C-alpha positions in Angstrom: 0.0 0.0 0.0 1.5 3.4 -1.0 2.5 5.7 1.9 1.0 9.1 2.4 4.3 10.7 1.3 4.2 8.8 -2.0 0.6 9.9 -2.6 1.5 13.5 -1.9 4.3 13.4 -4.5 1.9 12.3 -7.3 1.3 14.8 -10.1 -1.8 17.0 -9.9 -2.9 15.9 -13.3 -3.6 12.3 -12.2 -6.1 13.4 -9.5 -7.6 15.9 -12.0 -8.3 13.2 -14.5 -9.9 10.9 -12.0 -12.7 13.4 -11.5 -13.5 14.1 -15.1 -17.3 13.5 -15.5 -18.5 15.7 -18.4 -17.4 13.5 -21.4 -18.7 15.7 -24.2 -17.6 13.2 -26.9 -16.2 14.2 -30.3 -17.3 17.4 -32.0 -15.7 19.5 -34.8 -15.6 22.6 -32.6 -13.6 20.7 -29.9 -11.3 19.3 -32.5 -10.7 22.8 -33.9 -9.7 24.0 -30.4 -7.4 21.1 -29.9 -5.6 21.9 -33.1 -5.3 25.5 -32.0 -3.6 24.4 -28.8 -1.4 21.9 -30.7 -0.1 24.7 -33.0 1.6 26.3 -30.1 2.6 23.6 -27.7 4.9 25.9 -25.8 2.1 28.3 -25.2 -0.1 25.5 -23.9 2.7 24.4 -21.5 3.1 27.9 -20.3 -0.6 28.1 -19.7 -0.5 25.0 -17.6 2.7 26.2 -15.8 0.9 29.4 -14.7 -1.7 27.2 -12.9 1.1 25.9 -10.5 0.3 28.3 -7.5 -3.4 27.8 -7.8 -4.5 24.5 -9.3 -4.1 22.4 -6.1 -6.3 24.8 -4.1 -8.9 25.1 -6.9 -9.1 21.3 -7.4 -9.5 20.7 -3.7 -12.4 23.2 -3.6 -14.1 21.7 -6.7 -13.8 18.2 -5.3 -15.2 19.3 -1.9 -18.2 20.8 -3.7 -18.8 17.4 -5.5 -18.4 19.0 -8.9 -16.7 17.6 -12.0 -13.0 18.3 -11.8 -13.0 19.7 -15.4 -14.3 22.9 -13.7 -10.9 23.4 -12.1 -9.6 24.3 -15.5 -12.1 27.1 -16.2 -9.5 29.8 -15.1 -7.3 28.6 -18.0 -10.1 29.6 -20.4 -11.2 32.7 -18.5 -8.0 34.3 -17.6 -5.1 32.1 -18.7 -4.4 31.6 -14.9 -3.4 35.3 -14.7 -4.7 36.8 -11.4 -4.1 40.5 -12.3 -5.8 40.4 -15.8 -8.8 42.6 -16.6 -11.0 42.2 -19.6 -11.9 45.3 -21.7 -15.4 45.3 -20.1 -14.1 45.2 -16.5 -14.1 41.5 -15.6 -11.2 40.6 -13.2 -9.2 37.8 -11.7 -8.7 34.1 -12.3 -12.5 33.6 -12.8 -13.1 36.9 -14.6 -16.0 38.2 -12.5 -17.8 41.4 -13.6 -18.2 43.9 -10.7 -22.0 43.3 -10.5 -21.7 39.5 -10.5 -18.9 39.6 -8.0 -20.9 41.9 -5.7 -23.9 39.6 -6.0 -21.7 36.7 -4.9 -20.2 38.6 -1.9 -16.8 39.5 -3.3 -15.8 42.8 -1.6 -14.3 45.7 -3.4 -12.9 49.0 -2.2 -9.9 51.3 -2.7 -7.5 48.8 -1.1 -8.9 45.5 -2.2 -10.7 43.5 -4.9 -12.0 40.2 -3.9 -12.4 39.1 -7.5 -8.6 38.8 -7.7 -8.1 36.6 -4.7 -7.7 32.9 -5.4 -9.7 31.7 -2.3 -12.6 34.1 -2.3 -13.1 34.1 -6.1 -12.9 30.3 -6.3 -15.6 30.0 -3.6 -17.7 32.5 -5.5 -17.2 30.7 -8.8 -18.2 27.4 -7.3 -21.3 28.8 -5.8 -22.2 30.5 -9.1 -21.6 27.3 -11.1 -23.7 25.3 -8.8 -26.5 27.9 -9.2 -26.2 27.7 -13.0 -26.2 23.9 -13.0 -29.4 23.9 -10.9 -31.1 26.4 -13.2 -30.4 24.3 -16.2 -31.4 21.0 -14.5 -27.9 19.5 -14.4 -26.9 20.3 -18.0 -23.3 21.4 -17.7 -22.9 22.5 -21.3 -25.7 25.0 -20.7 -24.3 26.0 -17.3 -20.8 26.6 -18.8 -22.3 28.6 -21.6 -24.2 30.7 -19.1 -21.1 31.3 -17.0 -19.7 33.0 -20.1 -22.7 34.6 -21.7 -25.2 34.9 -18.9 -28.1 32.6 -17.9 -30.7 34.9 -19.7 -28.8 34.7 -23.0 -28.6 30.9 -22.9 -32.2 30.6 -21.7 -33.5 32.8 -24.6 -31.4 30.8 -27.1 -33.1 27.6 -25.9 -36.6 29.2 -26.1 -35.9 30.5 -29.7 -34.8 27.0 -30.8 -37.9 25.4 -29.3 -40.2 27.9 -31.0 -38.6 27.1 -34.3 -38.8 23.4 -33.7 -35.0 23.2 -33.8 -32.6 21.1 -31.7 -31.9 22.6 -28.3 -28.6 20.9 -27.4 -25.7 23.3 -26.7 -24.0 22.6 -30.1 -27.2 23.6 -32.0 -28.0 26.8 -30.1 -27.6 30.3 -31.6 -25.2 31.8 -29.0 -22.6 34.6 -29.1 -19.5 33.7 -31.1 -17.3 33.9 -27.9 -19.5 31.4 -26.2 -19.4 29.1 -29.2 -15.6 28.9 -28.7 -15.6 29.1 -24.9 -17.2 25.7 -24.0 -15.3 23.7 -26.7 -12.1 25.3 -25.5 -12.6 23.9 -22.0 -13.4 20.5 -23.5 -10.3 20.7 -25.6 -8.1 21.3 -22.6 -9.6 18.4 -20.7 -9.1 16.1 -23.7 -5.4 17.0 -23.9 -4.9 16.6 -20.1 -6.8 13.3 -20.2 -4.3 11.9 -22.7 -1.4 14.3 -23.6 0.6 11.7 -25.4 -2.3 11.1 -27.9 -2.1 14.8 -28.9 1.7 15.1 -28.8 1.6 17.5 -25.8 3.6 17.7 -22.6 2.3 18.8 -19.2 4.6 20.5 -16.7 5.4 18.5 -13.6 3.2 19.9 -10.8 3.1 17.8 -7.6 -0.2 17.3 -5.8 0.6 19.5 -2.8 -0.6 22.8 -1.4 1.4 25.6 -2.9 0.5 28.3 -0.3 -0.7 28.8 3.2 -2.3 31.8 4.9 -0.3 33.6 7.6 -1.7 36.1 10.1 0.2 39.3 9.7 -1.2 40.9 12.9 -2.1 44.2 11.0 -1.6 46.2 7.9 1.9 45.8 6.3 3.8 47.1 3.4 3.8 44.3 0.8 7.4 44.9 -0.2 8.5 44.6 3.4 6.3 41.4 3.6 8.0 39.9 0.6 11.4 40.7 2.1 10.4 39.0 5.4 9.1 36.0 3.5 12.3 35.8 1.4 10.4 35.8 -1.9 10.3 38.2 -4.8 7.6 40.9 -4.4 6.1 39.8 -7.7 5.4 36.3 -6.3 3.8 37.7 -3.2 1.6 39.9 -5.3 0.5 37.0 -7.5 -0.6 35.1 -4.4 -2.3 38.1 -2.9 -3.6 39.9 -6.0 -6.7 41.1 -4.2 -4.5 43.8 -2.6 -4.6 46.7 -5.0 -2.2 49.0 -3.2 1.3 49.1 -1.8 0.1 47.7 1.5 -2.4 45.1 2.7 -5.9 46.2 3.5 -6.2 48.1 6.9 -9.3 46.1 7.9 -9.7 42.5 8.9 -8.6 39.8 8.2 -4.9 40.6 8.5 -3.4 37.7 6.5 -1.2 37.0 3.5 -0.7 33.9 1.4 2.9 32.8 1.2 4.5 29.6 -0.3 4.3 26.7 2.2 8.0 26.4 2.4 8.3 30.1 3.4 5.6 30.3 6.0 7.6 29.4 9.1 10.4 31.9 8.3 7.8 34.6 7.5 6.1 34.1 10.9 9.4 34.3 12.7 10.4 37.5 10.9 7.0 39.1 11.5 7.3 38.5 15.2 10.6 40.4 15.3 9.4 43.4 13.1 8.9 46.6 15.2 5.4 48.0 14.9 6.7 51.3 13.5 8.5 49.5 10.6 5.5 47.8 9.1 4.8 50.8 6.8 6.9 53.6 5.4 5.7 57.1 6.0 6.9 60.7 5.7 5.3 63.6 7.5 4.8 66.7 5.3 3.8 70.1 6.7 1.7 72.0 4.2 3.1 75.4 3.3 1.4 78.3 1.4 1.2 77.4 -2.3 1.2 73.7 -1.8 -1.4 71.5 -3.6 -1.9 67.8 -3.4 -0.7 67.5 -7.0 2.6 69.3 -6.2 3.1 67.3 -3.0 2.4 64.0 -4.8 5.0 64.9 -7.5 7.6 65.8 -4.9 7.3 62.4 -3.2 6.5 60.4 -6.4 3.2 59.1 -5.0 -0.4 59.4 -6.3 -2.8 62.1 -5.1 -5.3 59.3 -4.3 -2.8 57.6 -2.0 -2.3 60.8 0.0 -6.0 61.5 0.2 -6.8 58.0 1.4 -3.9 58.0 3.9 -5.2 61.2 5.4 -8.9 60.6 5.1 -9.4 63.7 2.8 -12.8 64.0 1.2 -11.4 66.2 -1.6 -8.1 67.8 -2.6 -8.4 70.9 -0.5 -5.6 71.4 2.1 -4.5 74.3 4.3 -1.1 75.7 5.3 0.1 74.2 8.6 -1.7 70.8 8.2 0.5 67.8 8.6 0.0 65.1 6.0 1.2 61.5 6.1 2.8 60.5 2.8 2.8 56.8 2.1 6.3 56.3 0.8 5.5 52.6 0.5 3.7 53.4 -2.7 7.0 54.2 -4.4 8.4 50.8 -3.5 7.6 47.5 -5.3 5.2 47.4 -8.2 1.8 46.8 -6.6 0.6 50.2 -7.7 3.3 51.6 -9.9 1.9 53.2 -13.1 4.4 51.4 -15.4 3.3 48.0 -14.2 0.8 46.3 -16.6 -0.1 43.8 -13.9 -1.5 46.6 -11.7 -3.0 49.0 -14.2 -4.7 48.9 -17.6 -3.0 50.4 -20.7 -5.2 52.9 -22.5 -4.7 54.8 -25.8 -6.3 58.2 -25.7 -6.9 60.5 -28.7 -6.3 64.1 -27.8 -9.3 66.4 -28.6 -9.8 70.1 -29.0 -9.7 71.7 -25.6 -7.7 68.9 -23.9 -4.6 69.7 -21.8 -2.3 67.5 -19.8 -4.1 68.8 -16.7 -7.6 67.9 -17.8 -6.5 64.4 -19.1 -4.6 63.7 -15.9 -7.5 64.8 -13.8 -10.0 62.8 -15.8 -8.0 59.5 -15.5 -6.7 60.1 -12.0 -3.0 60.1 -13.0 -0.3 62.7 -12.5 0.9 65.1 -15.2 4.5 63.9 -14.5 3.4 60.4 -15.4 1.7 61.5 -18.6 4.9 63.3 -19.7 7.1 60.3 -18.8 4.9 57.7 -20.6 4.6 59.8 -23.8 7.8 61.8 -23.7 5.9 65.0 -24.3 6.6 68.5 -23.1 4.2 71.1 -21.7 1.8 71.2 -24.7 -0.2 68.6 -26.6 -2.2 69.0 -29.8 -5.5 67.6 -31.1 -5.0 64.3 -33.0 -2.1 63.1 -30.9 -2.4 59.7 -29.3 -1.3 59.4 -25.7 -0.6 56.2 -23.7 -1.9 56.0 -20.2 -1.7 53.4 -17.5 -4.9 53.7 -15.4 -6.5 52.1 -12.4 -9.4 49.8 -13.6 -12.5 51.9 -13.4 -10.8 55.3 -13.4 
């Protein structure tokens, strides 16, 4: 009988295959998606490699809910296992929840935090949503998967139209959006390849069936760059595990915890215990003088106006001489909120119109004039017809 240690060292793909239950059979659309993946085997392997930090946790959650394990691969179709990715219409995270859907499922969002980007909260929400869709469509997973992509109303109306016309109502026969026509076959193509990679000439990365991360109580708000140093991991890795944190520091409110790789948890806890309370965040005190403005102060310290406002609980940008402001220098460290980092902000191309100025554009998109100049290498003036590149906060 194999020992527990041997079982733990098995690859994740074996356990994943054991729970496959959907079995869609053969279909030209699935075959087309398989060929698409085969044309770029290195991209496929990269996609599966990106699942490494998350797949064990997601598979555990799917199994505990009693669902087909094929669903653990939905983030590959939704986001390519990229936690920071935003769609053009505002969907976010591994499971690509829209703001309204995420809110309906209890995923919290504020200036500091976006629950849609957290692996644990978003996975729980996705499972709840998939269960709801399966129940709505009486256990038909092809309908439920299509509804996850296009919405339950869209799928329901397509079924009703087919019935009125006396046409077939199976998923493959429905008149659905083009994206949905590809979406479901893409998941089935992935599962077919993982079920038998040799058959399709593909190679899966070696990922052992073990937890990748563990939650550690930080005891309070902490600079994420400092946390990465204490955990002895690159800040990029910490941020991919804790993508729900949108700023340079963890959220002030409860719970105070961060996900770290299992093999770093003990050292992280020990380092946290030795960290003085006044070194958890980096701050600078600034006394406002006559002529100061938040924009000028933000440029001086190379932080955002929004960061200063939130740190000092300012309702607007008005300040008075003599007031002492806390400047969150942590924002200048690491890349959780740096404007040049595509993982944290969205890239936008803006066409300059008559009446535009650097000031009005910066104010509209909540960025600094200095950043606009740096991103576009422009001087003081811009002209109608020019195209500017901006890196903006989602929703700005």
